[in-house]
VMD Tcl script that draws the C-alpha trace (Angstrom):
set ca {
  {236.03 108.19 130.40}
  {238.52 108.33 133.26}
  {235.71 107.53 135.72}
  {234.62 104.53 133.64}
  {238.23 103.33 133.46}
  {238.85 103.76 137.20}
  {235.55 102.48 138.57}
  {234.71 99.75 136.01}
  {237.47 98.64 133.64}
  {240.41 98.82 136.08}
  {238.41 98.06 139.21}
  {239.49 94.67 140.55}
  {236.88 94.59 143.32}
  {234.68 91.52 143.22}
  {231.62 90.42 145.16}
  {230.83 86.74 145.63}
  {227.21 86.06 146.54}
  {226.31 82.53 147.63}
  {222.66 81.46 147.91}
  {221.75 78.44 150.04}
  {218.44 76.70 149.21}
  {215.98 75.77 151.91}
  {215.81 72.03 152.58}
  {212.10 72.50 153.42}
  {211.19 74.59 150.36}
  {208.68 72.10 148.96}
  {206.84 71.79 152.30}
  {206.82 75.56 152.70}
  {205.41 76.08 149.20}
  {202.70 73.43 149.70}
  {201.68 74.93 153.03}
  {201.57 78.42 151.52}
  {199.41 77.09 148.67}
  {196.97 75.50 151.13}
  {196.71 78.76 153.06}
  {196.03 80.76 149.87}
  {193.34 78.30 148.73}
  {191.72 78.26 152.16}
  {191.76 82.07 152.36}
  {190.25 82.45 148.89}
  {187.55 79.88 149.63}
  {186.60 81.55 152.91}
  {185.82 84.78 151.03}
  {183.42 83.05 148.62}
  {179.76 82.31 149.01}
  {178.55 78.75 148.42}
  {177.27 79.82 145.00}
  {180.60 81.39 143.96}
  {182.51 78.30 145.06}
  {180.16 76.00 143.14}
  {180.47 78.22 140.08}
  {184.25 77.72 140.08}
  {183.79 73.95 140.28}
  {181.30 74.06 137.38}
  {183.65 76.18 135.26}
  {186.46 73.66 135.90}
  {184.23 70.82 134.73}
  {183.30 72.75 131.57}
  {186.97 73.44 130.86}
  {187.79 69.74 131.14}
  {184.96 68.94 128.75}
  {186.21 71.50 126.22}
  {189.76 70.13 126.46}
  {188.50 66.62 125.81}
  {186.34 67.64 122.85}
  {187.69 66.58 119.46}
  {187.59 69.02 116.57}
  {185.37 67.88 113.72}
  {186.93 67.02 110.34}
  {185.08 70.04 108.90}
  {186.79 72.41 111.32}
  {190.20 70.85 110.67}
  {189.66 71.08 106.90}
  {188.91 74.80 107.19}
  {192.42 75.55 108.48}
  {195.01 76.80 105.94}
  {197.32 73.95 104.98}
  {200.22 72.95 102.75}
  {200.55 69.87 100.58}
  {203.50 67.58 99.90}
  {203.91 69.26 96.51}
  {204.73 72.52 98.31}
  {207.79 70.93 99.93}
  {211.19 71.07 98.25}
  {212.26 67.49 97.66}
  {215.96 68.38 97.87}
  {217.68 68.78 101.27}
  {219.42 72.04 102.14}
  {223.12 71.79 101.28}
  {225.96 74.15 102.19}
  {229.12 74.76 100.16}
  {232.20 72.86 101.34}
  {235.70 72.24 100.02}
  {238.15 69.97 101.84}
  {241.92 70.09 101.40}
  {244.15 67.57 103.14}
  {247.62 68.54 104.39}
  {247.03 72.25 103.84}
  {250.27 74.08 103.05}
  {252.12 70.85 103.96}
  {251.16 71.43 107.58}
  {249.56 68.02 107.97}
  {246.32 69.78 108.98}
  {243.02 69.47 107.12}
  {241.53 72.68 105.71}
  {237.77 73.02 105.23}
  {236.37 76.00 103.28}
  {232.82 77.35 102.92}
  {232.36 80.13 100.41}
  {229.23 82.05 101.44}
  {228.13 85.68 101.44}
  {229.36 86.99 104.79}
  {229.50 90.79 104.26}
  {233.26 90.82 104.74}
  {233.23 88.83 107.99}
  {235.65 85.93 108.46}
  {234.54 82.98 110.61}
  {237.38 80.76 111.79}
  {237.23 77.49 113.77}
  {240.39 75.66 114.78}
  {239.94 72.14 116.17}
  {242.43 69.96 118.02}
  {242.00 66.29 118.92}
  {241.87 65.61 122.69}
  {241.64 61.81 122.57}
  {245.11 61.54 124.16}
  {243.69 62.91 127.43}
  {243.39 59.92 129.82}
  {239.84 58.84 130.59}
  {240.23 59.56 134.29}
  {241.25 63.14 133.46}
  {238.39 64.12 131.12}
  {236.56 65.84 134.00}
  {239.37 68.44 133.88}
  {238.67 69.35 130.26}
  {235.92 71.75 131.33}
  {238.41 73.46 133.68}
  {240.87 73.91 130.81}
  {238.12 75.35 128.60}
  {236.99 77.70 131.38}
  {240.50 79.12 131.77}
  {241.01 79.45 128.02}
  {237.80 81.51 127.96}
  {238.35 83.64 131.05}
  {242.00 83.85 132.19}
  {244.61 86.42 131.19}
  {247.99 85.96 129.49}
  {251.64 86.54 130.40}
  {251.35 90.27 129.59}
  {247.61 90.99 130.12}
  {245.32 90.27 133.05}
  {241.94 88.68 132.42}
  {240.08 91.98 132.00}
  {242.73 93.43 129.68}
  {242.77 90.31 127.52}
  {238.97 90.24 127.21}
  {239.03 93.93 126.25}
  {241.71 93.26 123.64}
  {239.71 90.40 122.15}
  {236.60 92.60 122.00}
  {238.60 95.37 120.35}
  {240.08 93.38 117.46}
  {237.49 90.62 116.92}
  {233.77 89.94 117.08}
  {234.36 87.39 119.82}
  {236.49 84.29 120.42}
  {235.59 81.27 122.55}
  {236.79 77.76 123.33}
  {234.47 74.76 123.57}
  {234.50 70.97 123.55}
  {232.87 68.85 120.87}
  {232.35 65.14 121.58}
  {230.29 63.50 118.87}
  {229.45 60.17 117.32}
  {230.72 59.57 113.81}
  {229.67 57.01 111.25}
  {231.86 53.93 110.89}
  {233.93 53.90 107.72}
  {231.85 52.80 104.74}
  {228.53 53.93 106.26}
  {228.50 57.37 104.59}
  {225.44 56.64 102.45}
  {223.67 54.51 105.07}
  {221.19 55.48 107.79}
  {221.77 52.89 110.50}
  {221.92 52.81 114.28}
  {225.52 53.61 115.18}
  {227.62 51.38 117.47}
  {228.36 54.40 119.68}
  {232.09 53.59 119.86}
  {233.27 55.67 116.89}
  {233.71 59.07 118.49}
  {235.46 62.37 117.79}
  {236.61 64.44 120.76}
  {237.92 67.89 119.88}
  {238.74 71.22 121.47}
  {237.62 74.08 119.21}
  {238.73 77.69 119.30}
  {236.10 79.67 117.39}
  {236.15 83.33 116.39}
  {235.06 85.95 113.89}
  {236.37 89.30 112.67}
  {236.38 91.68 109.72}
  {238.75 90.86 106.88}
  {241.33 93.48 107.93}
  {241.53 92.01 111.46}
  {242.27 88.40 110.43}
  {245.95 88.66 111.56}
  {244.74 89.89 114.95}
  {242.23 87.03 115.20}
  {244.95 84.41 114.68}
  {247.13 86.28 117.17}
  {244.31 85.84 119.71}
  {244.10 82.14 118.81}
  {247.86 81.82 119.49}
  {247.58 83.54 122.87}
  {244.58 81.45 123.93}
  {246.24 78.16 123.02}
  {249.75 78.81 124.27}
  {249.89 81.85 126.52}
  {246.78 81.82 128.71}
  {247.80 81.77 132.37}
  {246.47 78.51 133.77}
  {247.70 79.47 137.25}
  {244.52 81.50 137.88}
  {242.89 79.84 140.86}
  {240.29 82.49 141.69}
  {239.14 82.76 138.08}
  {238.78 79.01 137.72}
  {237.15 78.53 141.11}
  {234.53 81.19 140.39}
  {233.91 79.76 136.92}
  {233.48 76.22 138.27}
  {231.20 77.33 141.10}
  {229.09 79.35 138.66}
  {228.86 76.41 136.28}
  {227.94 73.97 139.06}
  {225.32 76.37 140.42}
  {223.85 76.75 136.95}
  {223.65 72.99 136.45}
  {221.90 72.50 139.78}
  {219.45 75.26 138.92}
  {218.83 73.68 135.52}
  {218.12 70.35 137.21}
  {215.14 71.97 138.92}
  {214.03 74.17 136.01}
  {214.89 71.94 133.04}
  {214.67 68.49 134.56}
  {213.32 66.99 131.33}
  {216.72 67.45 129.69}
  {218.50 65.71 132.57}
  {215.93 62.89 132.64}
  {216.18 62.25 128.89}
  {220.01 62.42 128.96}
  {220.14 60.09 131.97}
  {217.84 57.59 130.28}
  {219.70 57.61 126.96}
  {223.03 57.22 128.75}
  {222.12 53.58 129.41}
  {222.03 52.56 125.74}
  {225.42 53.47 124.23}
  {228.92 54.47 125.26}
  {228.64 57.79 123.43}
  {225.40 58.61 125.24}
  {227.00 57.57 128.53}
  {229.87 59.99 127.94}
  {227.36 62.76 127.24}
  {225.55 62.02 130.51}
  {228.84 61.87 132.40}
  {230.04 65.21 131.06}
  {226.78 67.18 130.88}
  {224.06 65.27 132.74}
  {223.27 64.51 136.36}
  {226.60 62.67 136.83}
  {228.47 65.88 136.00}
  {227.27 67.39 139.29}
  {229.42 64.91 141.20}
  {232.42 65.25 138.91}
  {232.23 69.08 138.99}
  {232.11 69.04 142.80}
  {235.12 66.68 142.84}
  {237.08 69.03 140.57}
  {236.33 71.94 142.92}
  {237.63 69.86 145.81}
  {240.83 69.09 143.86}
  {241.32 72.81 143.17}
  {241.14 73.64 146.87}
  {243.09 70.59 148.07}
  {246.29 71.02 146.03}
  {246.28 73.90 143.58}
  {249.91 73.45 142.49}
  {249.27 69.83 141.52}
  {246.03 70.79 139.76}
  {247.80 73.44 137.64}
  {250.47 70.90 136.71}
  {247.76 68.52 135.48}
  {246.24 71.30 133.36}
  {249.63 72.30 131.95}
  {250.37 68.70 130.98}
  {246.93 68.42 129.37}
  {247.38 71.61 127.34}
  {250.87 70.54 126.25}
  {249.63 67.14 125.11}
  {246.77 68.68 123.10}
  {248.87 71.35 121.39}
  {251.65 68.88 120.60}
  {249.19 66.32 119.25}
  {249.71 64.99 115.77}
  {248.75 67.44 113.05}
  {246.47 64.91 111.34}
  {244.16 65.26 114.35}
  {243.70 69.00 113.76}
  {241.38 70.90 111.46}
  {240.97 74.53 110.35}
  {237.50 75.60 109.21}
  {237.06 78.90 107.31}
  {233.77 80.50 106.27}
  {233.22 83.73 104.34}
  {233.24 85.58 101.02}
  {235.82 84.51 98.42}
  {238.17 87.43 99.11}
  {237.79 86.84 102.85}
  {238.74 83.18 102.43}
  {241.78 84.10 100.35}
  {242.98 86.50 103.05}
  {242.23 84.03 105.83}
  {244.06 81.16 104.10}
  {247.23 83.24 103.83}
  {247.25 84.08 107.55}
  {246.12 80.56 108.48}
  {249.12 79.10 106.65}
  {251.52 81.17 108.75}
  {249.62 80.23 111.93}
  {249.66 76.51 111.20}
  {253.21 76.28 109.87}
  {255.06 78.80 112.02}
  {253.05 79.48 115.18}
  {251.94 76.05 116.33}
  {254.70 74.28 118.28}
  {256.17 71.01 117.07}
  {257.93 68.69 119.51}
  {260.60 67.30 117.18}
  {262.30 65.40 120.00}
  {259.16 63.50 120.97}
  {256.69 63.63 118.06}
  {253.11 62.58 118.81}
  {251.90 59.34 117.20}
  {249.39 59.74 114.34}
  {245.82 60.35 115.43}
  {243.78 57.23 114.63}
  {240.92 57.32 112.18}
  {238.12 57.06 114.72}
  {235.67 56.07 112.00}
  {237.65 52.83 111.73}
  {238.72 52.20 115.35}
  {237.25 52.65 118.80}
  {237.99 55.86 120.66}
  {240.38 55.23 123.61}
  {237.72 56.41 126.09}
  {235.32 53.67 125.00}
  {236.82 50.70 126.89}
  {237.03 52.42 130.32}
  {233.63 54.07 129.77}
  {232.07 50.70 128.97}
  {233.45 49.33 132.26}
  {232.16 52.32 134.20}
  {228.71 51.92 132.62}
  {228.30 48.54 134.31}
  {228.04 50.14 137.75}
  {226.92 53.66 136.85}
  {223.18 53.02 137.05}
  {221.82 51.45 140.21}
  {218.78 50.22 138.28}
  {216.95 50.69 134.99}
  {214.36 52.83 136.77}
  {215.71 55.89 138.53}
  {214.44 59.03 140.19}
  {216.28 62.24 140.99}
  {214.78 64.06 143.97}
  {214.89 67.86 143.98}
  {212.75 70.51 145.72}
  {210.06 71.15 143.10}
  {206.27 71.14 142.82}
  {206.31 69.69 139.32}
  {207.83 66.59 137.74}
  {209.89 65.77 134.68}
  {209.07 62.22 133.62}
  {210.96 60.26 130.94}
  {210.46 56.71 129.70}
  {212.08 54.99 126.77}
  {213.58 51.91 125.22}
  {215.51 50.52 122.29}
  {213.47 50.40 119.08}
  {216.22 49.52 116.58}
  {219.37 47.44 117.06}
  {222.90 48.57 116.23}
  {223.47 48.33 112.49}
  {219.76 48.16 111.69}
  {218.46 50.40 108.88}
  {216.27 53.24 110.11}
  {213.68 54.83 107.83}
  {213.14 58.58 107.86}
  {209.46 57.81 108.44}
  {210.26 57.09 112.12}
  {210.80 60.83 112.64}
  {207.39 61.54 111.12}
  {205.54 59.22 113.51}
  {207.46 60.59 116.49}
  {206.46 64.11 115.42}
  {202.86 62.95 115.03}
  {202.86 61.69 118.61}
  {204.35 64.95 119.94}
  {201.78 67.15 118.23}
  {198.89 64.72 118.68}
  {198.59 62.33 121.61}
  {201.27 63.95 123.78}
  {199.82 67.43 123.24}
  {196.15 66.53 123.52}
  {196.28 64.04 126.37}
  {199.26 65.00 128.52}
  {199.42 68.75 127.91}
  {195.86 69.91 127.22}
  {193.94 67.44 129.36}
  {196.39 66.75 132.17}
  {198.17 70.07 132.52}
  {201.82 69.35 131.74}
  {203.56 72.44 130.34}
  {205.31 70.27 127.77}
  {205.10 66.66 126.54}
  {207.26 65.21 123.80}
  {208.09 62.14 121.77}
  {211.73 61.90 120.71}
  {213.46 59.41 118.44}
  {217.09 59.31 117.35}
  {218.31 57.20 114.45}
  {221.85 57.59 115.85}
  {221.16 55.35 118.87}
  {217.86 53.70 117.83}
  {216.24 54.80 121.09}
  {212.78 56.33 121.46}
  {211.68 58.32 124.51}
  {208.65 60.13 125.90}
  {209.19 62.92 128.41}
  {207.31 65.77 130.06}
  {208.20 69.30 131.13}
  {206.84 70.93 134.29}
  {204.32 68.14 134.82}
  {201.87 68.68 137.73}
  {200.81 65.02 137.81}
  {202.31 62.31 139.97}
  {204.91 60.38 137.91}
  {202.89 57.15 137.88}
  {199.95 59.00 136.31}
  {202.14 60.26 133.48}
  {203.76 56.85 132.99}
  {200.29 55.39 132.61}
  {199.52 57.97 129.92}
  {202.79 57.13 128.12}
  {201.59 53.53 127.92}
  {198.66 54.64 125.78}
  {200.75 56.47 123.16}
  {201.46 53.55 120.82}
  {197.91 52.27 121.05}
  {196.61 55.73 120.16}
  {198.42 55.46 116.80}
  {196.93 52.04 116.12}
  {193.49 53.35 117.14}
  {193.91 56.24 114.69}
  {194.70 53.73 111.96}
  {191.45 51.93 112.71}
  {189.51 55.19 112.65}
  {189.31 57.86 109.98}
  {192.32 59.76 111.35}
  {194.97 57.63 109.60}
  {193.94 55.72 106.49}
  {195.32 55.07 103.03}
  {192.42 57.01 101.52}
  {192.51 59.95 103.93}
  {196.10 60.86 104.73}
  {195.65 64.53 105.72}
  {197.06 63.80 109.19}
  {200.06 62.04 107.68}
  {200.65 64.98 105.35}
  {200.56 67.38 108.29}
  {203.06 65.24 110.19}
  {205.38 65.05 107.16}
  {205.32 68.82 106.67}
  {205.99 69.39 110.37}
  {208.94 66.98 110.30}
  {210.45 68.66 107.23}
  {209.99 72.04 108.91}
  {211.94 70.85 111.91}
  {214.60 69.32 109.68}
  {215.15 72.41 107.53}
  {214.54 75.05 110.20}
  {215.05 78.69 109.30}
  {217.80 80.04 107.05}
  {221.18 79.74 108.77}
  {223.58 82.61 109.29}
  {226.91 82.36 107.41}
  {228.68 81.20 110.58}
  {226.02 78.60 111.37}
  {226.04 77.34 107.77}
  {229.81 76.83 107.84}
  {229.63 75.07 111.20}
  {226.74 72.81 110.11}
  {228.66 71.81 106.98}
  {231.74 71.02 109.09}
  {229.75 68.85 111.52}
  {228.21 66.95 108.61}
  {231.70 66.41 107.20}
  {233.12 65.18 110.52}
  {230.09 62.96 111.12}
  {230.66 61.23 107.79}
  {227.21 61.95 106.40}
  {226.94 62.07 102.62}
  {224.59 64.03 100.39}
  {223.16 60.68 99.28}
  {222.15 59.72 102.83}
  {220.50 63.12 103.43}
  {218.52 62.80 100.20}
  {217.50 59.26 101.08}
  {216.36 60.36 104.54}
  {214.28 63.18 103.05}
  {212.73 60.88 100.45}
  {211.68 58.43 103.15}
  {210.09 61.22 105.16}
  {208.11 62.47 102.16}
  {206.93 58.93 101.30}
  {205.73 58.01 104.80}
  {202.63 55.80 104.73}
  {200.15 54.41 107.23}
  {202.19 51.18 107.28}
  {205.12 53.15 108.71}
  {202.86 54.40 111.50}
  {201.83 50.83 112.31}
  {205.45 49.65 112.32}
  {206.56 52.48 114.65}
  {203.68 51.92 117.07}
  {204.45 48.21 117.27}
  {208.11 48.96 117.93}
  {207.12 51.27 120.81}
  {204.84 48.62 122.27}
  {207.66 46.09 122.21}
  {210.67 48.34 122.85}
  {213.52 46.56 124.59}
  {215.55 47.44 127.68}
  {212.71 49.72 128.73}
  {213.70 52.18 131.44}
  {212.48 55.21 133.39}
  {214.18 58.41 134.59}
  {212.23 60.97 136.63}
  {213.13 64.30 138.21}
  {210.60 65.16 140.94}
  {210.24 65.87 144.63}
  {210.86 63.25 147.31}
  {207.20 63.46 148.32}
  {206.17 62.71 144.73}
  {208.25 59.52 144.77}
  {206.79 58.56 148.15}
  {203.27 59.11 146.81}
  {204.09 57.10 143.70}
  {205.27 54.16 145.80}
  {202.22 54.28 148.09}
  {199.88 54.31 145.09}
  {201.56 51.69 142.91}
  {204.15 49.87 145.01}
  {206.71 50.62 142.27}
  {210.25 51.06 143.58}
  {212.75 53.40 141.99}
  {216.37 53.94 142.88}
  {216.14 57.57 144.01}
  {219.16 59.87 143.90}
  {218.72 62.74 146.35}
  {220.15 66.04 145.14}
  {222.35 67.34 147.96}
  {221.73 70.71 149.62}
  {224.32 73.42 149.33}
  {225.89 72.54 152.71}
  {226.33 68.86 151.78}
  {229.38 67.60 149.98}
  {227.97 64.61 148.14}
  {224.72 63.37 146.66}
  {223.01 60.57 148.54}
  {221.43 57.44 147.11}
  {218.70 55.30 148.57}
  {215.92 52.89 147.78}
  {212.28 53.86 148.11}
}
mol new
graphics top color blue
foreach p $ca { graphics top sphere $p radius 0.5 }
foreach p [lrange $ca 0 end-1] q [lrange $ca 1 end] { graphics top cylinder $p $q radius 0.2 }
display resetview
């Protein structure tokens, strides 16, 4: 034990390992591939080489072959009658001004085996728009720094000793405008909640310790921890750059959707490709003037903690006796532990379901110059592509039927799978629709084709639905395919049984979003009643979607090849190498 304490727990030695990518990686990989193919071919006889070609042709033929209705009918299947017509609901009780603290209490009584799950949320809308890039730095320090009487390792050990884990995170989400609770419409994207959550869990006897940890994290974490923050920011930036190469489809879809609403734009700015620039700028600010940077963080924390109580929320999940114990300790925490600036009280937090969030106006202005064109490419060293295309299918305020999700699912498991995955080799191909923004997208994952080839295949998606309507695949008399799509959509909607913590969090998000039980039941009913007419309507909306745009993550050579083949010009953002300070932009 003494050896473990000396060499591991109390050992402050650290190793920083920096990896610098090769600027010529793609060329090196392509050359290596050519050498391997040439070497393998040189070892084959003419007959062996021809046999490989013949086998490839047979494989293509098999991939293109449609299964007969008899084969499809022989597969085990469910019917609509097997589906529960009622959506999954989770217990929730809301109490305003809990213990006269001014803070909203939300309770979820579930079987939790004596575990208490506690989430404390604070509004961060008072943070100026030009400072929101620092919120991730604040969260990083809340999660990793020490306190006034414990270093970072000691504080993490203490948290692990008395709780099952505590973490801080940001939640920026769209909410329904006031009065839209029972409606399913495309949201304006200007009604937004922005909150900092401290989330933790513990056994019932450790609830006082859990709230003690909450107090230390919010008010006593040492923000003057340059090395900790710098390492956290560098690790986060490195992870994002790695994800850009390995999960480019997520960046492409986020980038594309960021053009259609302020809320989506904020998501792209904070978590998408744009965040690479902002994260690098924050690192520069840390190194340029640390004292000034810490002062900015201290002012931000002070403003959040001293925010008006009506912008805070405490969310408790657990067994009845656990909730009773947690409420008692929570009352002391909210009334006696949270500071109150009586000399300069914060103004009431607005009801953001009724008014625009203060970040909306400056974000809307920034949106005007954020995208150099509707069609963009992001160049990274990769041998595959991530191709996304989309457009607006429903206008703000327009009713959206649950059947839209069914047709989108049908496309993902049908045309996108059969044509783009099976026949053309993409590792993933998806159709995605969101009733929140009214935008539909198609995108691929690890796609070996040139982007223009995939875009051409996307163009056939809507027509494939209409063709299926004209054939025996989708008819009013034979709706087996529709039934399969409905069941798949419900499966994705319900998912698997949630853990107690996840159930309490899901119920809280529904509450904050402003979604009523009536709207969830209506959405489910519309899914279950999807007809061939809904398929026709969706396909026609795809064919005529508005503000159509493209976002692609691929190699520079892939964009060059695309231009030489089609003449199509994209605004290409070149991902900087590790020794470059900024990303570069250019026209191809």
